[in-house]
C-alpha positions in Angstrom: 38.3 105.5 -42.1 35.3 103.2 -42.8 32.1 105.2 -43.4 30.4 103.4 -40.5 33.1 104.7 -38.1 31.8 108.2 -38.4 28.8 107.1 -36.2 31.3 106.3 -33.4 32.0 110.0 -33.0 28.4 111.2 -32.7 26.8 112.0 -29.4 22.9 112.0 -29.7 20.8 114.0 -27.3 17.0 113.8 -27.0 14.1 113.1 -24.8 13.8 110.1 -22.5 14.3 107.2 -24.9 11.9 105.1 -22.8 9.2 107.7 -23.1 6.3 107.9 -25.4 6.0 110.1 -28.5 7.5 110.4 -32.0 11.0 111.5 -31.0 11.4 108.7 -28.5 10.2 106.2 -31.1 12.8 107.5 -33.6 15.6 107.3 -31.0 14.5 103.7 -30.1 14.9 102.8 -33.7 18.3 104.5 -34.0 19.5 102.5 -31.0 18.5 99.2 -32.7 19.7 100.0 -36.2 22.6 102.4 -36.4 26.1 101.0 -36.7 27.0 102.8 -33.4 24.7 104.8 -31.2 25.7 106.9 -28.2 22.8 108.7 -26.5 22.2 110.8 -23.4 18.9 112.2 -22.3 17.8 115.8 -21.8 14.7 115.2 -19.8 12.6 112.6 -18.0 9.2 111.0 -18.9 8.2 111.6 -15.2 8.0 115.4 -15.6 9.9 118.6 -15.5 11.4 118.4 -12.0 12.5 114.8 -12.5 14.0 115.9 -15.8 16.5 118.3 -14.1 18.7 115.4 -13.1 19.2 113.8 -16.6 19.7 117.3 -18.0 22.4 118.2 -15.5 24.0 114.8 -16.0 24.1 115.3 -19.7 25.7 118.7 -19.4 28.3 117.2 -17.0 29.1 114.3 -19.3 29.5 116.3 -22.5 33.1 117.5 -21.8 34.0 113.8 -21.1 32.6 112.7 -24.4 34.5 115.5 -26.1 37.7 114.4 -24.5 37.0 110.9 -25.7 37.0 112.0 -29.3 33.3 112.6 -30.0 33.1 115.4 -32.6 29.4 115.8 -33.5 26.5 116.7 -31.2 23.2 115.6 -32.8 20.3 117.1 -30.8 16.6 116.2 -31.4 14.1 118.9 -30.5 10.4 119.8 -30.5 9.3 123.3 -29.6 8.6 125.3 -26.4 10.4 123.9 -23.4 12.1 121.3 -25.5 13.6 123.9 -27.8 14.8 126.0 -24.9 16.6 123.0 -23.3 18.1 121.9 -26.6 19.3 125.4 -27.4 21.2 125.5 -24.1 22.7 122.1 -24.7 23.8 123.0 -28.2 25.4 126.3 -27.0 27.3 124.3 -24.4 28.3 121.8 -27.1 29.6 124.6 -29.3 31.7 126.0 -26.4 33.2 122.6 -26.0 34.1 122.4 -29.7 31.4 120.0 -31.0 30.0 120.3 -34.5 26.3 120.8 -33.8 23.1 119.6 -35.5 19.7 120.8 -34.5 17.1 118.2 -35.6 13.6 119.6 -35.6 10.7 117.3 -35.0 8.1 120.0 -33.9 5.2 120.3 -36.3 4.4 123.7 -34.7 7.9 125.1 -35.2 6.8 127.8 -37.7 4.2 129.2 -35.3 6.7 128.9 -32.4 9.4 130.8 -34.4 7.1 133.7 -35.0 5.9 133.8 -31.4 9.4 133.5 -29.9 11.1 135.8 -32.2 12.1 134.7 -35.7 15.4 136.7 -35.9 16.7 135.3 -32.6 15.8 131.7 -33.6 17.3 132.1 -37.1 20.5 133.4 -35.6 20.8 130.4 -33.3 20.0 127.9 -36.1 22.6 129.4 -38.3 25.2 129.1 -35.4 24.7 125.3 -35.7 26.7 123.4 -38.4 23.4 121.9 -39.7 19.7 121.8 -39.3 18.0 118.5 -39.9 14.3 118.4 -40.9 11.8 115.7 -41.6 10.5 116.5 -45.1 11.1 118.4 -48.3 8.4 120.9 -47.4 10.1 121.7 -44.1 13.5 122.1 -45.9 11.8 124.7 -48.2 10.5 126.5 -45.1 13.8 126.4 -43.1 16.0 127.3 -46.1 13.6 129.8 -47.8 11.4 131.4 -45.2 13.8 131.3 -42.3 17.0 131.6 -44.4 18.9 128.8 -42.7 22.2 128.1 -44.4 22.6 124.3 -44.1 19.4 122.2 -44.1 19.3 118.5 -44.6 16.3 116.2 -44.9 16.6 113.2 -42.6 13.5 111.1 -42.9 11.8 109.6 -39.8 12.7 106.0 -39.4 10.4 103.0 -39.2 11.4 99.4 -38.7 9.3 96.7 -40.3 7.8 94.1 -37.9 9.9 91.0 -37.3 7.1 88.9 -38.6 5.6 90.6 -41.7 1.9 91.5 -41.4 -0.4 89.2 -43.4 -3.7 90.7 -44.5 -6.8 88.8 -45.5 -8.9 90.3 -48.3 -11.8 92.5 -47.1 -15.3 91.7 -48.2 -18.5 93.6 -48.3 -20.1 93.8 -44.9 -16.9 93.1 -42.9 -16.3 95.0 -39.7 -13.6 97.6 -40.2 -11.3 98.3 -37.3 -9.6 101.7 -37.2 -6.7 102.7 -34.8 -5.8 106.1 -33.5 -2.5 106.6 -31.7 -1.6 109.9 -30.1 -2.5 112.4 -27.4 -6.2 112.8 -27.0 -6.2 116.6 -27.7 -7.7 119.1 -30.1 -4.4 119.4 -31.9 -4.4 115.7 -32.7 -8.0 116.0 -34.0 -9.3 113.6 -31.4 -12.5 115.4 -30.6 -13.2 115.8 -34.4 -12.8 112.0 -34.6 -15.3 111.4 -31.8 -17.8 113.8 -33.5 -17.3 111.9 -36.8 -18.0 108.6 -35.0 -21.2 110.1 -33.6 -22.3 111.0 -37.1 -21.8 107.4 -38.3 -22.9 105.4 -35.3 -26.6 105.0 -36.3 -25.9 103.6 -39.7 -22.5 101.9 -39.3 -22.2 101.3 -35.5 -22.4 97.5 -35.9 -19.7 97.5 -38.7 -16.9 99.7 -37.3 -14.6 99.6 -34.3 -11.8 102.0 -33.3 -8.9 101.3 -30.9 -7.6 104.4 -29.1 -4.0 104.4 -27.9 -3.8 107.5 -25.9 -3.3 109.1 -22.5 -6.7 109.4 -20.9 -7.9 108.2 -17.5 -9.6 104.9 -18.5 -12.6 105.2 -16.3 -13.4 108.8 -17.2 -12.8 108.1 -20.9 -15.1 105.0 -20.9 -17.8 106.8 -19.0 -17.7 109.7 -21.6 -17.9 107.3 -24.5 -20.8 105.4 -22.9 -22.7 108.7 -22.5 -22.1 109.4 -26.2 -23.4 106.0 -27.2 -19.9 105.0 -28.5 -18.9 102.4 -25.9 -19.6 99.5 -28.3 -17.5 101.1 -31.0 -14.5 102.4 -29.1 -11.9 100.3 -27.3 -9.5 102.2 -25.1 -6.0 100.7 -25.0 -4.0 103.4 -23.2 -0.4 104.1 -24.2 1.0 101.0 -25.9 4.4 100.0 -27.3 6.3 96.8 -28.3 4.3 93.6 -28.5 1.1 95.3 -27.3 1.3 97.8 -30.1 2.2 95.1 -32.6 -0.9 93.1 -31.7 -3.1 96.1 -32.2 -1.6 97.0 -35.6 -2.2 93.4 -36.8 -5.9 93.6 -35.7 -6.5 97.0 -37.3 -7.5 97.7 -40.9 -7.0 101.5 -41.2 -4.9 104.1 -39.3 -6.5 107.5 -38.6 -4.8 110.7 -37.6 -6.9 113.9 -38.1 -4.3 116.3 -36.7 -4.1 120.1 -37.0 -0.3 120.1 -36.7 2.2 117.4 -37.7 5.7 116.8 -39.0 6.1 113.2 -40.3 4.0 111.1 -38.0 5.4 107.8 -36.9 1.9 106.3 -36.8 1.4 106.8 -40.5 4.8 105.1 -41.2 3.6 102.3 -39.1 0.5 102.0 -41.2 2.8 101.5 -44.2 4.9 98.7 -42.8 1.8 96.9 -41.6 0.2 97.2 -45.0 -2.6 99.5 -44.0 -4.1 102.7 -45.5 -4.4 105.9 -43.5 -6.9 108.6 -43.1 -5.0 111.8 -42.3 -5.1 115.6 -42.7 -3.3 117.8 -45.2 -0.9 119.3 -42.7 2.9 119.3 -42.3 4.7 116.6 -44.1 1.7 114.2 -44.3 1.1 114.8 -48.0 4.6 113.5 -48.6 3.6 110.2 -47.0 -0.1 109.8 -48.1 -1.3 110.3 -51.6 -5.0 110.8 -51.6 -6.8 107.8 -53.2 -3.6 105.8 -53.6 -2.4 104.7 -50.1 -5.0 106.5 -48.0 -7.3 109.5 -47.9 -6.4 113.1 -47.2 -8.9 115.4 -45.5 -8.8 119.0 -44.3 -8.2 119.5 -40.5 -11.1 120.5 -38.3 -13.8 118.8 -40.4 -15.6 115.9 -38.6 -17.9 115.4 -41.6 -14.8 114.8 -43.8 -13.5 112.3 -41.3 -16.9 110.5 -41.3 -17.0 110.5 -45.2 -13.5 109.0 -45.4 -14.4 106.2 -42.9 -17.6 105.6 -44.7 -15.7 105.2 -48.0 -13.8 102.3 -46.5 -16.9 100.8 -45.0 -18.8 101.0 -48.3 -15.8 99.9 -50.5 -13.7 97.6 -48.4 -11.7 96.5 -51.4 -10.0 99.9 -51.2 -8.5 98.9 -47.8 -6.5 96.1 -49.6 -5.5 98.3 -52.6 -4.4 101.3 -50.5 -2.7 99.1 -47.9 -0.6 97.4 -50.6 0.3 100.9 -52.1 1.2 102.1 -48.5 3.7 99.2 -48.1 5.4 100.0 -51.4 5.6 103.7 -50.5 7.4 103.2 -47.2 10.8 102.2 -48.5 12.4 105.7 -48.1 11.7 105.5 -44.3 13.2 102.1 -43.7 16.5 101.8 -41.7 18.9 101.4 -44.6 17.7 104.6 -46.3 17.7 106.7 -43.2 21.1 105.4 -42.1 22.5 106.6 -45.5 20.9 110.0 -44.9 22.5 110.3 -41.5 25.9 109.2 -42.8 25.7 111.9 -45.5 24.8 114.5 -43.0 27.6 113.6 -40.6 30.2 113.4 -43.4 29.1 116.7 -44.8 29.7 118.6 -41.6 32.8 116.5 -40.8 34.4 117.7 -44.1 34.1 121.4 -43.1 
């Protein structure tokens, strides 16, 4: 059997593929790049009640897929309600005779495991044929701390833009444009970022801009930024994807993500393929993507003054944007489709041999 044919027998389950967020972005890339991709949704981007229909439909379709020869059930999960739904789906898959893979994307999974009952969660994870994680650090946690038996690293996937990003050299005095993509919450470090901008606005307000791609009410957000004196610095773009996101990433110079909790953030991988450096925190798998002073700057979470210092560093030394952006592009190879497809093939073949 050709190695690519193993993908024909995999049923992938995850959140609404047309939704926003990291898992949906990964699934969208899978749909465009895998040799074969069969997917069904476990929820809806329109909310919990709307999500009951796709969940019920998925559960009803699974026996049909099994009768058609699908052998592997690959389920992508975060924590909380996502984990509860996916656990139910995987248990149903096991009853139907699927080989099962729990693919963890939730950066808060260690805290969730402790709160929800570690022994119960470990027992469930070990009932699966494999656990897929996003980084070497997570593999150490799942294998060592939790004692999971079969853990595989499957890197998050990022596709390069169809037209490569071209960067002009940065010169002293240039305006530097940063971009933040994510939910505008404490966990994403958004309020720390706003505080950092307030620290910088008097000295650098005419030389920095930041584009916010998030989920706020535009009128409320803009009024709040005006009250803080940041309305000339911040541009609110809302949730963006596709061509709109491509245009923003080509305009930007630096990606910033001051999160408290993360796995392997797609936005930092996007920085790499668009030849940009990143300012990000030392949490989750981020240090496996960003090397401090090489392809970006690493800062501790919860420190607005550290965010401000990192932004100031690029404003004062714009040549670092070019050097770090080039290094970021070179560092991103392991997350490109060919590499990730090989990792998935290895995972599927490993459990298929059992």
